[in-house]
C-alpha positions as CSV (number, residue, x, y, z in Angstrom):
1,Q,0.0,0.0,-0.1
2,V,0.9,3.4,-0.6
3,Q,-0.3,6.9,1.1
4,L,-0.3,10.1,-0.7
5,V,-0.6,13.5,1.0
6,E,-1.4,16.7,-1.0
7,S,-0.1,20.3,0.2
8,G,-0.2,23.7,-1.1
9,G,-3.8,24.2,-2.5
10,G,-5.7,27.5,-1.8
11,L,-7.3,30.7,-3.8
12,V,-4.7,32.5,-5.9
13,Q,-5.8,35.8,-8.2
14,A,-5.2,34.9,-12.1
15,G,-1.6,35.2,-13.1
16,G,-0.6,34.0,-9.9
17,S,1.3,31.0,-9.4
18,L,1.0,28.0,-7.0
19,R,3.2,25.5,-6.1
20,L,1.4,21.9,-5.1
21,S,3.2,19.3,-3.3
22,C,2.5,15.2,-2.7
23,T,4.9,12.9,-0.6
24,A,4.3,9.7,-1.2
25,S,4.5,7.0,2.0
26,G,4.5,3.1,2.1
27,S,5.7,0.7,-0.2
28,I,7.3,3.3,-2.4
29,S,9.7,1.1,-4.2
30,S,7.0,-0.6,-6.1
31,V,5.9,2.9,-7.8
32,N,7.4,4.4,-11.0
33,V,4.9,6.7,-12.5
34,M,3.4,10.0,-10.6
35,G,1.2,12.5,-11.2
36,W,-1.7,14.9,-11.0
37,Y,-4.9,14.9,-12.5
38,R,-7.8,17.7,-11.4
39,Q,-11.3,17.6,-11.6
40,A,-13.7,20.9,-12.1
41,P,-17.2,20.7,-11.0
42,G,-19.4,19.1,-13.4
43,K,-16.6,17.7,-15.4
44,Q,-14.4,14.8,-15.8
45,R,-11.2,14.1,-13.9
46,E,-8.4,14.9,-16.4
47,L,-4.5,14.4,-16.2
48,V,-2.8,17.6,-15.5
49,A,0.9,16.4,-15.7
50,A,2.8,13.2,-14.8
51,I,6.2,12.3,-14.8
52,T,7.8,8.9,-14.5
53,R,10.9,7.6,-12.2
54,R,13.3,8.1,-14.9
55,G,11.8,11.4,-15.7
56,S,9.5,11.2,-18.5
57,R,7.1,14.6,-18.2
58,N,3.4,14.3,-19.8
59,Y,1.5,17.4,-19.8
60,A,-1.8,18.4,-20.7
61,D,-2.2,20.6,-23.9
62,S,-3.9,23.1,-21.4
63,V,-1.0,23.2,-19.5
64,K,1.7,23.4,-21.5
65,G,4.3,26.0,-21.2
66,R,2.4,26.9,-17.7
67,F,2.6,23.5,-15.4
68,T,5.5,22.4,-14.7
69,I,6.2,18.8,-12.7
70,S,9.2,17.5,-11.3
71,R,10.0,14.4,-8.8
72,D,12.0,14.2,-5.6
73,N,12.1,10.3,-4.6
74,A,8.9,10.0,-2.8
75,T,7.8,13.8,-3.3
76,V,6.0,15.0,-6.6
77,Y,5.5,19.0,-7.2
78,L,3.4,20.7,-9.5
79,Q,4.9,24.2,-10.0
80,M,1.5,25.9,-11.5
81,N,2.5,29.7,-13.1
82,S,0.0,31.8,-15.1
83,L,-2.9,30.3,-13.8
84,K,-6.6,30.9,-15.2
85,A,-10.0,30.8,-14.0
86,E,-10.3,27.6,-15.9
87,D,-7.8,25.8,-13.6
88,T,-9.9,26.0,-10.9
89,A,-10.2,22.4,-9.9
90,V,-9.8,19.6,-6.8
91,Y,-6.1,18.2,-7.8
92,Y,-5.8,14.8,-6.7
93,C,-2.1,13.1,-6.3
94,A,-2.0,9.8,-7.9
95,C,0.9,7.2,-8.1
96,G,1.2,3.9,-10.4
97,R,3.6,0.8,-10.8
98,G,3.1,0.7,-14.5
99,P,5.5,2.9,-16.6
100,Y,3.8,5.6,-17.5
101,Y,0.4,6.9,-16.3
102,Y,-1.7,5.6,-19.3
103,Y,-1.2,2.3,-17.5
104,G,-3.3,3.2,-14.8
105,M,-3.0,4.5,-11.4
106,D,-2.7,2.5,-8.5
107,Y,-3.1,4.8,-5.5
108,W,-4.5,8.5,-5.2
109,G,-4.8,11.2,-2.4
110,K,-7.6,12.7,-0.8
111,G,-7.3,16.2,-3.2
112,T,-6.1,20.0,-2.6
113,L,-8.3,22.4,-3.9
114,V,-7.0,25.0,-6.1
115,T,-9.7,28.4,-7.1
116,V,-8.7,30.9,-9.5
117,S,-10.0,33.9,-9.0
118,S,-10.6,36.4,-12.3
């Protein structure tokens, strides 16, 4: 089992920045890919960014050039710049044993709310 704890969400004005953090504990040796998903009200959950143990990154088109995912062993970060109102969502940290995010994530955090005011 792996436990994920997110932090860093909050309220920010459009154009501002936030940094999310997520630390994994437990059987972290089995974890390969870590990432961030988000779910806005009335919408499906979507991938924001993911990073493998080797550093391979994937981003949603909507955040490319604005968000950066990084990883330090069992902690994954999401630096969010130039935030827009449409970035408002609950952000979930996730991790998986597979080689890439599209193999599916096995563990999920409880989520942290990001609200961007316009």
